[in-house]
C-alpha positions in Angstrom: -157.4 -97.2 -150.5 -160.8 -95.8 -151.6 -163.6 -96.1 -154.1 -164.2 -93.8 -157.0 -167.2 -93.3 -159.3 -168.2 -90.8 -162.0 -170.3 -90.2 -165.0 -170.8 -87.8 -167.9 -174.4 -86.8 -168.5 -176.6 -84.2 -170.2 -178.4 -83.7 -166.9 -177.3 -82.8 -163.4 -178.0 -85.9 -161.2 -176.5 -85.7 -157.7 -178.9 -88.3 -156.4 -177.3 -91.0 -158.7 -173.7 -90.1 -157.8 -174.5 -90.4 -154.1 -176.2 -93.7 -154.6 -173.2 -95.0 -156.7 -171.0 -94.0 -153.8 -173.2 -95.4 -151.1 -173.3 -99.0 -152.4 -169.5 -99.3 -152.2 -169.2 -97.3 -149.0 -167.1 -100.0 -147.4 -164.2 -99.1 -149.8 -163.9 -95.8 -148.0 -166.0 -95.2 -144.9 -164.0 -92.3 -143.5 -165.2 -89.5 -145.8 -167.3 -88.9 -148.9 -167.4 -86.2 -151.5 -168.8 -85.3 -154.9 -168.0 -82.7 -157.6 -170.4 -81.7 -160.3 -169.4 -79.4 -163.1 -170.9 -78.4 -166.5 -168.4 -78.6 -169.4 -169.8 -77.4 -172.6 -173.0 -79.4 -173.2 -172.1 -82.1 -170.6 -172.2 -82.3 -166.8 -169.3 -84.2 -165.2 -170.1 -86.0 -161.9 -167.2 -87.3 -159.8 -167.5 -89.1 -156.5 -165.1 -90.5 -153.9 -165.3 -92.7 -150.8 -162.2 -92.3 -148.6 -160.3 -94.7 -146.5 -157.8 -92.4 -144.8 -154.2 -93.7 -145.1 -152.0 -90.6 -146.0 -152.7 -87.2 -144.4 -155.6 -88.1 -142.2 -156.7 -84.4 -142.1 -159.5 -82.8 -144.1 -156.8 -81.6 -146.5 -156.9 -85.1 -148.0 -160.6 -84.8 -148.9 -161.6 -85.8 -152.4 -162.6 -84.9 -155.1 -159.5 -82.8 -154.9 -159.6 -79.5 -156.8 -156.5 -77.7 -157.9 -155.7 -74.2 -156.8 -156.8 -72.8 -160.2 -159.8 -75.1 -160.1 -159.1 -76.3 -163.6 -158.0 -79.8 -162.6 -160.0 -82.2 -160.4 -159.0 -85.7 -159.3 -160.6 -88.7 -157.6 -158.0 -91.3 -156.7 -158.0 -94.9 -155.3 -154.7 -96.4 -154.2 -151.2 -95.3 -153.2 -148.3 -93.7 -155.0 -145.5 -94.7 -152.7 -142.8 -92.4 -154.1 -145.0 -89.3 -153.9 -142.6 -87.4 -151.6 -139.7 -87.5 -154.1 -142.1 -86.4 -156.9 -143.4 -83.6 -154.7 -139.8 -82.3 -154.2 -139.5 -82.1 -158.0 -142.8 -80.2 -158.3 -141.8 -77.8 -155.5 -138.7 -76.9 -157.5 -141.0 -76.1 -160.4 -142.9 -73.7 -158.1 -145.9 -75.8 -157.1 -147.4 -75.1 -153.6 -149.1 -77.8 -151.6 -151.9 -77.5 -149.1 -151.9 -81.2 -148.0 -149.5 -84.1 -147.2 -151.3 -86.5 -149.5 -150.2 -88.3 -152.6 -153.5 -87.3 -154.2 -152.4 -83.7 -154.6 -149.0 -84.8 -155.9 -150.6 -86.9 -158.6 -152.8 -84.0 -159.7 -150.0 -81.4 -160.0 -147.7 -84.0 -161.6 -150.3 -84.3 -164.3 -150.6 -80.5 -164.5 -146.8 -80.3 -164.9 -146.1 -83.2 -167.3 -149.4 -84.4 -168.7 -150.0 -88.1 -168.9 -146.2 -88.6 -169.0 -146.5 -88.1 -165.2 -147.8 -91.7 -164.8 -144.3 -93.0 -165.8 -142.9 -91.5 -162.5 -145.4 -93.2 -160.2 -144.5 -96.3 -158.1 -147.6 -97.7 -156.7 -151.1 -99.1 -157.2 -153.7 -96.7 -158.5 -156.9 -96.1 -160.3 -157.8 -92.5 -160.8 -159.7 -90.0 -162.9 -158.6 -86.5 -163.7 -160.9 -83.9 -165.1 -158.9 -81.3 -167.2 -161.2 -78.4 -167.8 -158.7 -76.7 -170.1 -158.5 -79.6 -172.5 -162.2 -80.5 -171.9 -161.0 -84.0 -171.3 -161.4 -86.6 -168.6 -158.8 -89.3 -168.0 -159.1 -92.7 -166.4 -155.8 -94.4 -165.4 -155.0 -97.9 -164.0 -151.7 -99.1 -162.5 -149.3 -101.3 -164.4 -150.0 -104.6 -162.7 -153.7 -104.0 -162.2 -153.8 -104.0 -158.4 -156.6 -101.5 -158.4 -159.8 -102.1 -160.3 -161.5 -99.7 -162.7 -164.6 -100.3 -164.8 -166.3 -98.2 -167.4 -169.7 -98.3 -169.2 -170.6 -96.6 -172.5 -174.0 -97.1 -174.1 -173.6 -94.3 -176.7 -175.4 -91.9 -174.5 -173.9 -91.6 -171.0 -170.4 -92.6 -169.9 -169.9 -94.1 -166.4 -166.9 -95.4 -164.4 -166.4 -96.9 -161.0 -164.2 -99.0 -158.8 -166.8 -101.8 -158.7 -169.5 -102.9 -161.1 -172.2 -102.6 -158.4 -172.1 -98.8 -158.6 -173.4 -98.9 -162.2 -176.7 -100.6 -160.9 -177.4 -97.3 -159.1 -177.4 -95.2 -162.3 -180.7 -95.0 -164.3 -178.9 -95.2 -167.7 -177.2 -98.5 -166.9 -178.8 -101.3 -169.0 -178.3 -104.7 -167.3 -177.7 -106.8 -170.4 -175.7 -110.0 -169.7 -172.7 -110.6 -172.0 -173.1 -114.3 -172.7 -170.0 -114.4 -174.8 -167.8 -114.4 -171.7 -169.5 -117.4 -170.0 -167.5 -120.2 -171.7 -164.3 -118.6 -170.5 -165.8 -118.0 -167.0 -166.9 -121.7 -166.6 -163.5 -122.9 -167.7 -161.2 -120.6 -165.6 -163.5 -119.1 -162.9 -163.1 -115.5 -163.8 -163.9 -113.0 -166.7 -160.8 -111.6 -168.4 -160.1 -107.9 -169.0 -161.2 -105.9 -170.8 -164.5 -107.8 -170.8 -167.1 -108.0 -168.1 -170.3 -109.9 -167.4 -172.4 -107.0 -168.9 -172.6 -105.7 -172.4 -171.0 -102.2 -173.1 -169.2 -102.6 -169.8 -165.4 -103.0 -169.6 -162.5 -103.3 -167.2 -159.7 -100.8 -168.1 -156.7 -103.0 -168.7 -153.6 -102.7 -166.4 -151.0 -100.3 -167.7 -153.6 -98.4 -169.8 -155.4 -95.1 -169.6 -158.6 -93.9 -171.2 -158.9 -90.4 -172.6 -162.5 -89.2 -172.8 -163.2 -86.1 -175.1 -166.1 -84.1 -173.5 -166.7 -82.3 -176.8 -167.2 -85.3 -179.1 -168.2 -87.7 -176.3 -165.7 -90.3 -177.7 -162.8 -92.0 -176.1 -159.5 -93.7 -176.8 -157.8 -96.4 -174.7 -154.0 -96.1 -174.7 -151.3 -98.4 -173.3 -148.5 -96.7 -171.4 -146.8 -99.9 -170.1 -146.9 -103.6 -170.7 -145.4 -106.8 -169.4 -144.9 -107.9 -173.0 -142.5 -105.0 -173.5 -140.5 -106.0 -170.4 -140.0 -109.6 -171.8 -139.1 -108.3 -175.2 -135.9 -106.7 -173.8 -132.5 -108.5 -173.8 -131.6 -110.7 -171.0 -129.0 -109.6 -168.4 -125.4 -110.4 -169.1 -124.5 -110.5 -165.4 -123.3 -113.2 -162.9 -125.7 -114.9 -160.6 -124.1 -113.1 -157.7 -124.7 -109.7 -159.3 -128.3 -110.5 -160.1 -129.0 -111.7 -156.6 -127.5 -108.5 -155.1 -129.5 -106.2 -157.4 -132.7 -108.2 -156.8 -132.4 -108.1 -153.1 -131.8 -104.3 -153.1 -134.8 -103.9 -155.4 -137.1 -106.1 -153.2 -136.0 -104.4 -150.0 -136.9 -101.0 -151.5 -140.2 -102.3 -152.8 -141.3 -103.6 -149.3 -139.9 -100.5 -147.5 -141.9 -98.2 -149.7 -145.1 -100.0 -148.9 -144.6 -99.3 -145.2 -145.2 -95.5 -145.9 -148.4 -94.8 -144.0 -150.0 -92.7 -141.3 -151.9 -95.7 -139.9 -150.8 -99.2 -138.6 -149.5 -101.7 -141.2 -149.4 -105.5 -141.0 -148.5 -108.5 -143.2 -150.5 -111.5 -144.3 -148.2 -114.4 -143.4 -149.0 -117.9 -144.8 -145.7 -119.5 -144.1 -144.9 -119.9 -147.8 -141.9 -118.5 -149.7 -143.4 -115.2 -150.9 -145.0 -114.0 -147.6 -141.9 -115.2 -145.7 -139.7 -113.2 -148.1 -141.7 -110.1 -147.5 -141.5 -110.6 -143.8 -137.8 -111.3 -143.9 -137.0 -108.1 -145.8 -139.1 -106.0 -143.6 -137.4 -107.5 -140.5 -134.1 -106.2 -141.7 -135.1 -103.0 -140.0 -134.8 -104.1 -136.3 -136.5 -100.9 -135.1 -139.7 -101.9 -136.9 -142.3 -104.0 -135.0 -144.1 -106.1 -137.5 -147.7 -107.3 -137.1 -148.3 -110.6 -138.9 -151.7 -112.4 -139.5 -152.7 -115.9 -140.5 -155.7 -118.1 -140.2 -155.7 -121.8 -139.5 -158.0 -124.8 -140.2 -158.6 -127.8 -138.0 -158.2 -130.1 -141.0 -154.4 -130.6 -141.4 -154.7 -131.0 -145.2 -155.5 -127.3 -145.5 -153.8 -125.8 -142.4 -150.6 -123.7 -142.8 -150.9 -121.8 -139.5 -148.2 -123.9 -137.8 -145.7 -123.0 -140.6 -146.7 -119.3 -140.3 -146.3 -119.4 -136.6 -142.8 -120.8 -136.9 -141.8 -118.1 -139.4 -143.3 -115.4 -137.2 -141.4 -116.7 -134.2 -138.1 -116.7 -136.1 -138.5 -113.0 -137.1 -140.0 -112.0 -133.8 -143.2 -110.5 -135.2 -146.3 -109.6 -133.2 -148.3 -112.6 -134.6 -152.0 -113.1 -134.6 -153.6 -116.4 -135.7 -157.2 -117.5 -135.7 -158.5 -120.9 -136.3 -161.7 -120.5 -138.3 -164.7 -122.7 -137.8 -166.6 -124.3 -140.6 -169.5 -122.0 -139.8 -167.3 -119.0 -140.1 -166.4 -120.0 -143.6 -169.8 -121.2 -144.8 -171.4 -117.9 -143.7 -169.1 -116.1 -146.1 -170.4 -118.0 -149.0 -173.7 -116.1 -148.9 -171.8 -112.7 -149.1 -169.7 -113.6 -152.2 -172.1 -112.4 -154.9 -172.3 -109.0 -153.3 -168.6 -108.3 -152.9 -167.6 -110.1 -156.1 -170.2 -108.4 -158.2 -169.7 -110.5 -161.4 -169.4 -114.3 -161.5 -166.2 -115.2 -159.7 -165.2 -118.8 -159.0 -162.0 -118.7 -156.9 -163.1 -120.4 -153.6 -160.0 -119.1 -151.9 -161.8 -115.8 -151.7 -163.4 -117.1 -148.6 -160.3 -117.6 -146.4 -158.9 -114.3 -147.9 -161.9 -112.5 -146.6 -161.4 -114.2 -143.2 -157.7 -113.2 -142.9 -158.6 -109.7 -143.9 -161.3 -109.5 -141.2 -158.7 -110.7 -138.7 -156.1 -108.1 -139.7 -158.6 -105.3 -139.7 -159.0 -105.6 -135.9 -155.4 -104.3 -135.5 -154.3 -102.5 -138.7 -155.7 -100.5 -141.6 -153.1 -101.6 -144.1 -151.9 -105.2 -144.8 -149.1 -106.3 -147.1 -149.9 -109.3 -149.3 -147.3 -111.3 -151.3 -149.2 -111.9 -154.5 -147.2 -111.9 -157.8 -144.3 -114.0 -156.6 -145.2 -117.1 -158.5 -145.6 -115.2 -161.8 -142.4 -113.1 -161.4 -140.1 -115.8 -159.9 -141.4 -119.0 -161.5 -143.2 -120.6 -158.7 -146.2 -122.6 -160.0 -145.6 -126.3 -160.3 -147.4 -126.4 -163.7 -144.4 -124.5 -165.1 -142.0 -127.2 -164.2 -144.1 -130.1 -165.3 -145.2 -128.6 -168.6 -141.7 -127.4 -169.4 -140.4 -130.9 -168.7 -142.9 -132.6 -170.9 -143.0 -130.0 -173.7 -140.6 -132.1 -175.9 -143.1 -134.9 -175.9 -145.2 -132.9 -178.3 -142.7 -133.4 -181.1 -142.8 -137.2 -180.6 -146.2 -138.7 -181.3 -145.3 -142.2 -179.9 -144.1 -140.7 -176.6 -147.2 -138.5 -176.4 -149.5 -141.5 -176.9 -147.7 -143.6 -174.3 -147.8 -140.7 -171.8 -151.6 -140.2 -172.3 -152.2 -143.9 -171.9 -150.3 -143.9 -168.6 -152.2 -140.9 -167.3 -155.5 -142.6 -168.0 -154.6 -145.6 -165.8 -155.1 -143.5 -162.7 -157.9 -141.1 -161.6 -157.6 -138.1 -159.3 -158.7 -140.1 -156.2 -156.1 -142.8 -156.8 -153.4 -140.2 -157.3 -154.4 -138.6 -153.9 -153.9 -142.0 -152.2 -150.5 -142.5 -153.8 -149.5 -139.0 -152.8 -150.4 -139.6 -149.2 -147.9 -142.5 -149.0 -145.0 -140.4 -150.3 -142.4 -138.7 -147.9 -143.9 -135.4 -146.7 -141.1 -133.4 -148.3 -142.1 -134.4 -151.8 -145.9 -134.7 -151.3 -148.0 -132.3 -153.5 -150.9 -130.3 -152.0 -154.1 -130.2 -154.0 -152.8 -133.1 -156.0 -156.2 -134.1 -157.4 -156.7 -130.7 -159.2 -153.1 -130.6 -160.4 -153.3 -134.2 -161.8 -156.5 -133.4 -163.6 -155.1 -130.3 -165.1 -152.0 -132.2 -166.2 -154.1 -134.8 -167.9 -156.0 -132.1 -169.7 -152.7 -130.4 -170.7 -151.4 -133.6 -172.3 -154.5 -133.9 -174.5 -153.6 -130.6 -176.2 -152.4 -130.3 -179.8 -150.0 -127.4 -179.2 -147.9 -125.9 -176.4 -150.2 -122.9 -176.3 -153.3 -125.1 -175.8 -151.4 -127.3 -173.4 -150.8 -124.3 -171.1 -154.3 -123.1 -171.5 -155.7 -126.5 -170.5 -153.3 -126.7 -167.5 -154.5 -123.2 -166.4 -158.2 -124.1 -166.5 -160.2 -125.5 -163.6 -162.8 -127.2 -165.8 -162.1 -129.2 -168.9 -163.2 -127.3 -172.0 -165.0 -130.4 -173.2 -167.0 -130.6 -170.0 -167.9 -126.9 -170.4 -169.1 -127.6 -173.9 -171.3 -130.5 -172.6 -173.3 -128.4 -170.1 -173.1 -125.0 -171.7 -175.0 -124.1 -174.9 -172.9 -121.1 -175.7 -169.9 -120.8 -178.0 -166.6 -119.2 -176.8 -165.4 -115.9 -178.4 -161.9 -116.6 -179.5 -160.8 -113.1 -178.7 -161.2 -113.8 -175.0 -158.1 -116.1 -175.2 -155.8 -113.7 -177.0 -153.5 -113.4 -174.0 -152.6 -117.1 -174.3 -150.9 -116.5 -177.6 -147.2 -117.6 -177.3 -144.4 -115.2 -178.2 -142.1 -116.9 -180.7 -138.9 -115.2 -179.4 -139.5 -116.3 -175.7 -138.8 -119.6 -174.0 -141.8 -121.7 -173.0 -141.2 -120.9 -169.3 -141.1 -117.2 -169.9 -144.3 -117.4 -172.0 -146.1 -119.2 -169.3 -145.1 -116.7 -166.6 -146.0 -113.7 -168.9 -149.4 -115.2 -169.7 -150.2 -115.8 -166.0 -149.1 -112.2 -165.2 -151.6 -110.8 -167.7 -154.5 -113.2 -167.0 -154.8 -115.2 -163.9 -152.9 -112.8 -161.7 -154.9 -109.8 -162.7 -158.4 -111.1 -163.1 -158.4 -113.8 -160.5 -155.8 -113.2 -157.7 -155.9 -109.4 -157.6 -159.7 -109.3 -157.9 -159.9 -111.8 -155.0 -157.6 -109.8 -152.7 -159.0 -106.3 -153.6 -162.6 -107.3 -152.9 -161.7 -109.3 -149.8 -159.6 -106.6 -148.2 -162.1 -103.8 -149.2 -165.0 -105.8 -147.8 -163.7 -104.9 -144.3 -162.2 -101.5 -145.3 -158.6 -102.8 -145.2 -156.0 -101.6 -147.7 -154.1 -104.4 -149.3 -150.6 -103.6 -150.6 -148.6 -105.8 -153.0 -144.8 -105.3 -152.8 -144.0 -108.1 -155.2 -146.1 -106.3 -157.8 -143.8 -103.3 -157.8 -143.5 -102.9 -161.6 -139.7 -102.6 -161.3 -139.6 -106.2 -160.1 -141.3 -107.7 -163.2 -139.2 -105.4 -165.4 -136.1 -106.8 -163.7 -137.2 -110.5 -163.6 -138.2 -110.4 -167.3 -134.6 -109.8 -168.1 -133.2 -112.6 -165.9 -132.3 -115.7 -168.0 -134.7 -118.6 -167.4 -131.7 -120.7 -166.2 -131.7 -118.6 -163.1 -135.5 -118.7 -162.5 -135.7 -122.5 -162.5 -132.4 -124.0 -161.4 -131.4 -127.3 -159.7 -135.0 -128.5 -160.2 -136.2 -125.6 -158.1 -138.7 -122.8 -158.9 -138.2 -119.4 -157.4 -134.5 -120.1 -157.3 -133.4 -116.5 -156.9 -136.1 -115.7 -154.3 -135.2 -118.8 -152.3 -131.5 -117.8 -152.4 -132.3 -114.4 -150.9 -134.7 -115.9 -148.3 -132.2 -118.5 -147.2 -129.9 -115.6 -146.1 -132.5 -114.7 -143.5 -134.0 -117.9 -142.4 -132.9 -121.6 -142.0 -133.7 -123.5 -145.1 -135.3 -126.4 -143.2 -137.8 -124.0 -141.6 -139.2 -122.9 -144.9 -138.8 -125.7 -147.4 -142.1 -127.6 -147.7 -144.7 -128.4 -150.4 -146.6 -125.4 -151.8 -150.1 -125.4 -150.4 -151.9 -122.3 -151.6 -155.0 -121.0 -149.8 -157.4 -123.9 -150.1 -160.7 -124.9 -148.5 -162.4 -128.4 -148.4 -164.6 -127.4 -151.3 -165.6 -131.0 -152.4 -166.5 -132.0 -148.9 -168.6 -128.9 -148.4 -170.5 -129.3 -151.7 -171.4 -132.9 -150.7 -172.5 -132.0 -147.2 -173.1 -128.5 -145.8 -173.5 -126.7 -149.1 -175.6 -129.5 -150.6 -178.9 -127.5 -150.0 -177.4 -124.6 -152.0 -176.4 -126.9 -154.8 -179.9 -128.4 -154.9 -181.5 -125.0 -154.8 -179.5 -123.1 -157.4 -178.8 -126.0 -159.8 -182.5 -127.0 -159.8 -183.3 -128.1 -163.4 -186.4 -126.0 -163.3 -184.4 -122.9 -162.2 -181.6 -123.1 -164.7 -181.8 -121.0 -167.9 -182.3 -123.6 -170.7 -181.0 -121.1 -173.3 -177.6 -121.2 -171.5 -177.4 -124.7 -169.9 -177.9 -128.2 -171.1 -179.9 -129.0 -168.0 -179.5 -132.8 -168.3 -175.7 -132.5 -168.3 -175.8 -130.3 -165.2 -177.9 -133.0 -163.5 -175.3 -135.6 -164.4 -172.6 -133.4 -162.8 -174.6 -133.1 -159.6 -175.3 -136.9 -159.4 -171.6 -137.6 -160.0 -170.7 -135.3 -157.1 -173.2 -136.7 -154.7 -172.1 -140.3 -155.7 -168.5 -139.4 -154.8 -167.1 -138.6 -158.2 -165.1 -135.4 -157.5 -163.6 -134.9 -161.0 -165.9 -131.9 -161.8 -166.2 -130.2 -158.4 -165.1 -126.9 -159.8 -167.7 -127.0 -162.5 -170.4 -127.4 -159.8 -168.9 -124.5 -157.8 -168.7 -122.2 -160.8 -172.3 -122.8 -161.8 -173.3 -122.3 -158.1 -171.4 -119.0 -158.0 -172.9 -117.9 -161.3 -176.5 -118.7 -160.2 -176.1 -117.0 -156.8 -174.6 -113.9 -158.6 -177.5 -113.9 -161.1 -180.1 -114.0 -158.3 -178.4 -111.1 -156.4 -178.1 -108.7 -159.4 -181.0 -109.7 -161.6 -183.9 -110.0 -159.2 
């Protein structure tokens, strides 16, 4: 796990490449390197911060230059199957000087060109300079685990693992891209390929960029897509066969991610996905697992006891830490630096805390993200799928909307608290508000979009003066030949998972120089699950049906079955109390940009919050995160 930067310029500028590296030094504090080379009329600058995971020796230093000096690479991530690819290359006559996957990637490109990426199992963002072709390539992994940004103002071309590096280059023009703000204030993140700045983009997952150093132009090319996976025919196999194949695939995916020359641990929440990863790793009895979790004194948000029970069952070396309110609140001030464009997912705070805990004992930690999108785990899938037929019956839809308007989120929370614990829903207020928004939609596509948002689009329109760019929502388009369930999972895989979940985990782990690995995002898993009939994804009124069946082979069902909690913090309570001074400071009507905000409407949101109306907590938090980000990077 590392950080990469680079740019193409008419002038040699080693000072800028070093500054670009330094500001993201935490991504790779073990080693640093730069490479500067003139190609025709341009000078290519490449830089690398190294977090040593494979081949800890100096042979793993980057930028890595090939033996003939015609190919140079800077690489962030891991290719887990590099040893088998290396054997192929050795048979072709290639000689290796290191034990790193970096060298294997470079010579795989030399041997097979960009077709080489199809052989890679892993998470990666890398750049290869090909002097022979006078071309530079940028490549991002299929799921989008590793970030990669680029900037092109028609003069100089820049790329980096994080946006903040661009601020260190004199040609970067900090012009805010206001078109993305309506999307951000509705969902809490900015979707690829867009960013908060003009002329600045995220390279999409499963894509590579080919930059021509002669013409100074580039093309972005897709080499893999989740859409193509779902377009394939479903399996014609029995449930038993599918379960056997899936367990074999999952076991291989988690085992591959234990390949490391440094200690490896697992983030264990006590939920299905992290328990499944732990269970599969525990099949190898010679392996001593380290597991980590954080707890909260407030029982509504605490999953530490569940995690401890799972850890005890599997006999892991378990570490838990109960964080104080002060621990968590202190992290709020650091969010704008590490999440260097507006980012509203408040679970970034506990994710940073558990990363900090794990870093004390390990350098690599496995996370179980991607399970909900692959295995059908989010409760919104089940509810929306159940009520989808209502859309074809106007009477039923009117009656349902009327019933939903009888109760508000607070009342639903009270009702939920009286239900048996086994069927209680966590974070019920947010879920209920999303469901109400969904039922006000005019189409299935809009229903899912509303259910996936954290702030009602009408509320956003009330406090924001900007119009949404419709192209931002293109990934929400439903495929006609897919079931509604498959459409929802596919959409989340391309949107929320990439630009929210994976952004959250990457920045949180990297903030403490910890490598996060995602076994459930092995691309073979989504390729497999996309071909599984929906009847086996959601069966017997259970999501994650297949994942549960595999997990139940390794753990008593009673130990694991419980309501899904997620990684939540008491956000509403904080904004009303400890964080109130920040809300007052940053949402001050004299401070807010009147060309962006309807200041009077923001004042109404604030007064509602402080008077106990929690229906728009997320709107307040998103505005706060935006304003704190703006202060950090524009002053």
